[in-house]
PyMOL CGO cylinders between C-alpha atoms (Angstrom):
from pymol import cmd
from pymol.cgo import CYLINDER

trace = [
    CYLINDER, 4.80, 4.84, -28.23, 6.28, 5.07, -25.14, 0.3, 1, 1, 1, 1, 1, 1,
    CYLINDER, 6.28, 5.07, -25.14, 9.72, 2.70, -24.51, 0.3, 1, 1, 1, 1, 1, 1,
    CYLINDER, 9.72, 2.70, -24.51, 8.88, -0.66, -22.50, 0.3, 1, 1, 1, 1, 1, 1,
    CYLINDER, 8.88, -0.66, -22.50, 11.35, 0.00, -19.54, 0.3, 1, 1, 1, 1, 1, 1,
    CYLINDER, 11.35, 0.00, -19.54, 11.87, -1.92, -16.42, 0.3, 1, 1, 1, 1, 1, 1,
    CYLINDER, 11.87, -1.92, -16.42, 11.67, 0.00, -13.20, 0.3, 1, 1, 1, 1, 1, 1,
    CYLINDER, 11.67, 0.00, -13.20, 12.38, -0.81, -9.61, 0.3, 1, 1, 1, 1, 1, 1,
    CYLINDER, 12.38, -0.81, -9.61, 11.03, 1.00, -7.15, 0.3, 1, 1, 1, 1, 1, 1,
    CYLINDER, 11.03, 1.00, -7.15, 12.62, 1.76, -3.92, 0.3, 1, 1, 1, 1, 1, 1,
    CYLINDER, 12.62, 1.76, -3.92, 11.85, 0.99, -0.50, 0.3, 1, 1, 1, 1, 1, 1,
    CYLINDER, 11.85, 0.99, -0.50, 11.24, 4.23, 0.27, 0.3, 1, 1, 1, 1, 1, 1,
    CYLINDER, 11.24, 4.23, 0.27, 8.41, 4.90, -2.57, 0.3, 1, 1, 1, 1, 1, 1,
    CYLINDER, 8.41, 4.90, -2.57, 4.70, 4.05, -1.44, 0.3, 1, 1, 1, 1, 1, 1,
    CYLINDER, 4.70, 4.05, -1.44, 3.91, 1.06, -2.87, 0.3, 1, 1, 1, 1, 1, 1,
    CYLINDER, 3.91, 1.06, -2.87, 0.72, 2.23, -4.25, 0.3, 1, 1, 1, 1, 1, 1,
    CYLINDER, 0.72, 2.23, -4.25, 2.82, 3.70, -6.95, 0.3, 1, 1, 1, 1, 1, 1,
    CYLINDER, 2.82, 3.70, -6.95, 3.26, 0.50, -8.75, 0.3, 1, 1, 1, 1, 1, 1,
    CYLINDER, 3.26, 0.50, -8.75, -0.22, 0.17, -9.80, 0.3, 1, 1, 1, 1, 1, 1,
    CYLINDER, -0.22, 0.17, -9.80, -0.83, 3.96, -10.62, 0.3, 1, 1, 1, 1, 1, 1,
    CYLINDER, -0.83, 3.96, -10.62, 2.26, 3.84, -12.97, 0.3, 1, 1, 1, 1, 1, 1,
    CYLINDER, 2.26, 3.84, -12.97, 1.16, 0.88, -14.25, 0.3, 1, 1, 1, 1, 1, 1,
    CYLINDER, 1.16, 0.88, -14.25, -2.20, 2.67, -14.98, 0.3, 1, 1, 1, 1, 1, 1,
    CYLINDER, -2.20, 2.67, -14.98, 0.26, 5.04, -17.31, 0.3, 1, 1, 1, 1, 1, 1,
    CYLINDER, 0.26, 5.04, -17.31, 2.35, 2.86, -18.62, 0.3, 1, 1, 1, 1, 1, 1,
    CYLINDER, 2.35, 2.86, -18.62, 0.97, -0.30, -19.34, 0.3, 1, 1, 1, 1, 1, 1,
    CYLINDER, 0.97, -0.30, -19.34, 4.23, -1.69, -21.13, 0.3, 1, 1, 1, 1, 1, 1,
    CYLINDER, 4.23, -1.69, -21.13, 6.74, -0.97, -18.33, 0.3, 1, 1, 1, 1, 1, 1,
    CYLINDER, 6.74, -0.97, -18.33, 7.77, -4.06, -16.43, 0.3, 1, 1, 1, 1, 1, 1,
    CYLINDER, 7.77, -4.06, -16.43, 7.31, -2.52, -12.67, 0.3, 1, 1, 1, 1, 1, 1,
    CYLINDER, 7.31, -2.52, -12.67, 9.06, -4.23, -9.39, 0.3, 1, 1, 1, 1, 1, 1,
    CYLINDER, 9.06, -4.23, -9.39, 8.79, -2.77, -6.17, 0.3, 1, 1, 1, 1, 1, 1,
    CYLINDER, 8.79, -2.77, -6.17, 11.55, -3.58, -3.52, 0.3, 1, 1, 1, 1, 1, 1,
    CYLINDER, 11.55, -3.58, -3.52, 8.96, -5.64, -1.12, 0.3, 1, 1, 1, 1, 1, 1,
    CYLINDER, 8.96, -5.64, -1.12, 8.07, -7.71, -4.05, 0.3, 1, 1, 1, 1, 1, 1,
    CYLINDER, 8.07, -7.71, -4.05, 11.75, -8.96, -4.74, 0.3, 1, 1, 1, 1, 1, 1,
    CYLINDER, 11.75, -8.96, -4.74, 13.01, -9.64, -1.52, 0.3, 1, 1, 1, 1, 1, 1,
    CYLINDER, 13.01, -9.64, -1.52, 15.11, -6.38, -1.31, 0.3, 1, 1, 1, 1, 1, 1,
    CYLINDER, 15.11, -6.38, -1.31, 12.91, -4.52, 1.58, 0.3, 1, 1, 1, 1, 1, 1,
    CYLINDER, 12.91, -4.52, 1.58, 15.91, -3.15, 4.28, 0.3, 1, 1, 1, 1, 1, 1,
    CYLINDER, 15.91, -3.15, 4.28, 18.71, -4.85, 1.52, 0.3, 1, 1, 1, 1, 1, 1,
    CYLINDER, 18.71, -4.85, 1.52, 21.87, -2.06, 1.31, 0.3, 1, 1, 1, 1, 1, 1,
    CYLINDER, 21.87, -2.06, 1.31, 21.69, 0.01, -1.69, 0.3, 1, 1, 1, 1, 1, 1,
    CYLINDER, 21.69, 0.01, -1.69, 24.78, -1.91, -3.44, 0.3, 1, 1, 1, 1, 1, 1,
    CYLINDER, 24.78, -1.91, -3.44, 22.05, -4.95, -3.38, 0.3, 1, 1, 1, 1, 1, 1,
    CYLINDER, 22.05, -4.95, -3.38, 19.60, -2.92, -5.05, 0.3, 1, 1, 1, 1, 1, 1,
    CYLINDER, 19.60, -2.92, -5.05, 21.53, -1.42, -7.23, 0.3, 1, 1, 1, 1, 1, 1,
    CYLINDER, 21.53, -1.42, -7.23, 23.18, -4.81, -8.70, 0.3, 1, 1, 1, 1, 1, 1,
    CYLINDER, 23.18, -4.81, -8.70, 19.55, -6.32, -8.69, 0.3, 1, 1, 1, 1, 1, 1,
    CYLINDER, 19.55, -6.32, -8.69, 18.45, -3.51, -10.94, 0.3, 1, 1, 1, 1, 1, 1,
    CYLINDER, 18.45, -3.51, -10.94, 21.67, -3.95, -12.87, 0.3, 1, 1, 1, 1, 1, 1,
    CYLINDER, 21.67, -3.95, -12.87, 21.22, -7.49, -13.59, 0.3, 1, 1, 1, 1, 1, 1,
    CYLINDER, 21.22, -7.49, -13.59, 18.02, -6.84, -14.68, 0.3, 1, 1, 1, 1, 1, 1,
    CYLINDER, 18.02, -6.84, -14.68, 18.76, -3.39, -16.91, 0.3, 1, 1, 1, 1, 1, 1,
    CYLINDER, 18.76, -3.39, -16.91, 15.97, -1.84, -14.55, 0.3, 1, 1, 1, 1, 1, 1,
    CYLINDER, 15.97, -1.84, -14.55, 16.00, 2.01, -13.95, 0.3, 1, 1, 1, 1, 1, 1,
    CYLINDER, 16.00, 2.01, -13.95, 15.63, 2.26, -10.28, 0.3, 1, 1, 1, 1, 1, 1,
    CYLINDER, 15.63, 2.26, -10.28, 13.47, 5.21, -8.64, 0.3, 1, 1, 1, 1, 1, 1,
    CYLINDER, 13.47, 5.21, -8.64, 14.18, 6.47, -5.05, 0.3, 1, 1, 1, 1, 1, 1,
    CYLINDER, 14.18, 6.47, -5.05, 13.69, 9.21, -2.63, 0.3, 1, 1, 1, 1, 1, 1,
    CYLINDER, 13.69, 9.21, -2.63, 17.46, 7.95, -1.57, 0.3, 1, 1, 1, 1, 1, 1,
    CYLINDER, 17.46, 7.95, -1.57, 19.77, 10.53, -2.21, 0.3, 1, 1, 1, 1, 1, 1,
    CYLINDER, 19.77, 10.53, -2.21, 22.75, 8.22, -1.78, 0.3, 1, 1, 1, 1, 1, 1,
    CYLINDER, 22.75, 8.22, -1.78, 21.72, 7.02, -5.08, 0.3, 1, 1, 1, 1, 1, 1,
    CYLINDER, 21.72, 7.02, -5.08, 22.36, 10.42, -6.78, 0.3, 1, 1, 1, 1, 1, 1,
    CYLINDER, 22.36, 10.42, -6.78, 25.85, 9.86, -5.33, 0.3, 1, 1, 1, 1, 1, 1,
    CYLINDER, 25.85, 9.86, -5.33, 28.10, 9.93, -8.65, 0.3, 1, 1, 1, 1, 1, 1,
    CYLINDER, 28.10, 9.93, -8.65, 31.10, 8.41, -6.75, 0.3, 1, 1, 1, 1, 1, 1,
    CYLINDER, 31.10, 8.41, -6.75, 28.88, 5.55, -6.07, 0.3, 1, 1, 1, 1, 1, 1,
    CYLINDER, 28.88, 5.55, -6.07, 26.83, 4.91, -8.65, 0.3, 1, 1, 1, 1, 1, 1,
    CYLINDER, 26.83, 4.91, -8.65, 28.61, 6.80, -11.48, 0.3, 1, 1, 1, 1, 1, 1,
    CYLINDER, 28.61, 6.80, -11.48, 26.91, 8.18, -14.74, 0.3, 1, 1, 1, 1, 1, 1,
    CYLINDER, 26.91, 8.18, -14.74, 27.09, 5.45, -17.56, 0.3, 1, 1, 1, 1, 1, 1,
    CYLINDER, 27.09, 5.45, -17.56, 27.28, 2.64, -14.87, 0.3, 1, 1, 1, 1, 1, 1,
    CYLINDER, 27.28, 2.64, -14.87, 23.24, 2.05, -14.51, 0.3, 1, 1, 1, 1, 1, 1,
    CYLINDER, 23.24, 2.05, -14.51, 20.56, 1.58, -16.73, 0.3, 1, 1, 1, 1, 1, 1,
    CYLINDER, 20.56, 1.58, -16.73, 19.32, 4.71, -15.17, 0.3, 1, 1, 1, 1, 1, 1,
    CYLINDER, 19.32, 4.71, -15.17, 18.26, 6.38, -11.46, 0.3, 1, 1, 1, 1, 1, 1,
    CYLINDER, 18.26, 6.38, -11.46, 15.34, 8.71, -10.86, 0.3, 1, 1, 1, 1, 1, 1,
    CYLINDER, 15.34, 8.71, -10.86, 15.79, 10.65, -7.66, 0.3, 1, 1, 1, 1, 1, 1,
    CYLINDER, 15.79, 10.65, -7.66, 12.79, 12.16, -6.07, 0.3, 1, 1, 1, 1, 1, 1,
    CYLINDER, 12.79, 12.16, -6.07, 13.29, 15.48, -4.30, 0.3, 1, 1, 1, 1, 1, 1,
    CYLINDER, 13.29, 15.48, -4.30, 9.95, 16.09, -3.07, 0.3, 1, 1, 1, 1, 1, 1,
    CYLINDER, 9.95, 16.09, -3.07, 8.66, 16.51, 0.12, 0.3, 1, 1, 1, 1, 1, 1,
    CYLINDER, 8.66, 16.51, 0.12, 6.73, 15.47, 1.87, 0.3, 1, 1, 1, 1, 1, 1,
    CYLINDER, 6.73, 15.47, 1.87, 7.38, 11.57, 0.71, 0.3, 1, 1, 1, 1, 1, 1,
    CYLINDER, 7.38, 11.57, 0.71, 3.40, 10.89, 0.34, 0.3, 1, 1, 1, 1, 1, 1,
    CYLINDER, 3.40, 10.89, 0.34, 1.52, 8.89, -2.75, 0.3, 1, 1, 1, 1, 1, 1,
    CYLINDER, 1.52, 8.89, -2.75, 0.06, 12.62, -4.25, 0.3, 1, 1, 1, 1, 1, 1,
    CYLINDER, 0.06, 12.62, -4.25, 3.16, 14.09, -4.41, 0.3, 1, 1, 1, 1, 1, 1,
    CYLINDER, 3.16, 14.09, -4.41, 5.15, 11.20, -5.45, 0.3, 1, 1, 1, 1, 1, 1,
    CYLINDER, 5.15, 11.20, -5.45, 2.49, 11.27, -8.21, 0.3, 1, 1, 1, 1, 1, 1,
    CYLINDER, 2.49, 11.27, -8.21, 2.83, 14.43, -9.00, 0.3, 1, 1, 1, 1, 1, 1,
    CYLINDER, 2.83, 14.43, -9.00, 6.62, 14.64, -9.36, 0.3, 1, 1, 1, 1, 1, 1,
    CYLINDER, 6.62, 14.64, -9.36, 6.08, 11.24, -11.62, 0.3, 1, 1, 1, 1, 1, 1,
    CYLINDER, 6.08, 11.24, -11.62, 3.49, 12.97, -13.43, 0.3, 1, 1, 1, 1, 1, 1,
    CYLINDER, 3.49, 12.97, -13.43, 5.70, 15.68, -14.37, 0.3, 1, 1, 1, 1, 1, 1,
    CYLINDER, 5.70, 15.68, -14.37, 8.03, 13.24, -15.61, 0.3, 1, 1, 1, 1, 1, 1,
    CYLINDER, 8.03, 13.24, -15.61, 6.25, 11.35, -17.92, 0.3, 1, 1, 1, 1, 1, 1,
    CYLINDER, 6.25, 11.35, -17.92, 4.75, 14.17, -19.29, 0.3, 1, 1, 1, 1, 1, 1,
    CYLINDER, 4.75, 14.17, -19.29, 7.53, 16.23, -19.99, 0.3, 1, 1, 1, 1, 1, 1,
    CYLINDER, 7.53, 16.23, -19.99, 10.21, 13.79, -20.68, 0.3, 1, 1, 1, 1, 1, 1,
    CYLINDER, 10.21, 13.79, -20.68, 10.61, 11.00, -23.44, 0.3, 1, 1, 1, 1, 1, 1,
    CYLINDER, 10.61, 11.00, -23.44, 10.70, 7.34, -22.04, 0.3, 1, 1, 1, 1, 1, 1,
    CYLINDER, 10.70, 7.34, -22.04, 14.29, 7.02, -24.06, 0.3, 1, 1, 1, 1, 1, 1,
    CYLINDER, 14.29, 7.02, -24.06, 15.40, 9.79, -22.12, 0.3, 1, 1, 1, 1, 1, 1,
    CYLINDER, 15.40, 9.79, -22.12, 15.00, 8.17, -18.83, 0.3, 1, 1, 1, 1, 1, 1,
    CYLINDER, 15.00, 8.17, -18.83, 17.33, 5.11, -19.67, 0.3, 1, 1, 1, 1, 1, 1,
    CYLINDER, 17.33, 5.11, -19.67, 20.98, 5.15, -18.73, 0.3, 1, 1, 1, 1, 1, 1,
    CYLINDER, 20.98, 5.15, -18.73, 20.56, 8.56, -17.41, 0.3, 1, 1, 1, 1, 1, 1,
    CYLINDER, 20.56, 8.56, -17.41, 20.62, 10.45, -13.77, 0.3, 1, 1, 1, 1, 1, 1,
    CYLINDER, 20.62, 10.45, -13.77, 17.23, 12.28, -13.64, 0.3, 1, 1, 1, 1, 1, 1,
    CYLINDER, 17.23, 12.28, -13.64, 16.31, 14.32, -10.01, 0.3, 1, 1, 1, 1, 1, 1,
    CYLINDER, 16.31, 14.32, -10.01, 12.85, 15.62, -10.28, 0.3, 1, 1, 1, 1, 1, 1,
    CYLINDER, 12.85, 15.62, -10.28, 12.58, 18.61, -7.36, 0.3, 1, 1, 1, 1, 1, 1,
    CYLINDER, 12.58, 18.61, -7.36, 9.21, 20.57, -7.15, 0.3, 1, 1, 1, 1, 1, 1,
    CYLINDER, 9.21, 20.57, -7.15, 10.22, 22.92, -9.90, 0.3, 1, 1, 1, 1, 1, 1,
    CYLINDER, 10.22, 22.92, -9.90, 12.97, 21.32, -12.25, 0.3, 1, 1, 1, 1, 1, 1,
    CYLINDER, 12.97, 21.32, -12.25, 13.63, 18.37, -13.70, 0.3, 1, 1, 1, 1, 1, 1,
    CYLINDER, 13.63, 18.37, -13.70, 17.09, 17.55, -14.59, 0.3, 1, 1, 1, 1, 1, 1,
    CYLINDER, 17.09, 17.55, -14.59, 18.91, 15.02, -16.56, 0.3, 1, 1, 1, 1, 1, 1,
    CYLINDER, 18.91, 15.02, -16.56, 22.58, 13.78, -16.70, 0.3, 1, 1, 1, 1, 1, 1,
    CYLINDER, 22.58, 13.78, -16.70, 23.82, 11.84, -18.84, 0.3, 1, 1, 1, 1, 1, 1,
    CYLINDER, 23.82, 11.84, -18.84, 26.64, 9.17, -18.93, 0.3, 1, 1, 1, 1, 1, 1,
    CYLINDER, 26.64, 9.17, -18.93, 29.93, 8.87, -21.32, 0.3, 1, 1, 1, 1, 1, 1,
]
cmd.load_cgo(trace, "trace")
């Protein structure tokens, strides 16, 4: 059975993904920045909110993949989407590949980068 994760979708992830993702992982607790007063807030605030709740961040923002600012091992997990355009359909396709290829337990505390062809997973110390 998939692990029960807490997930925070960044403001650049289409809001419709909340319902789509919950339909695929009903045991996950899924938030969107617009639901928790984080829209337009700096990355550091989004990160702090997620860490306080042990939430995995899903984002298109490349800054979250910067290990100087957000070092591996310092977070509950970051999933960086590198697909274009950033439409609902492209987002769903990328996440569908992730959900079908990577066990939920491997998402915790990892930096996951998804592009059109590959899924890379980096783990911290």
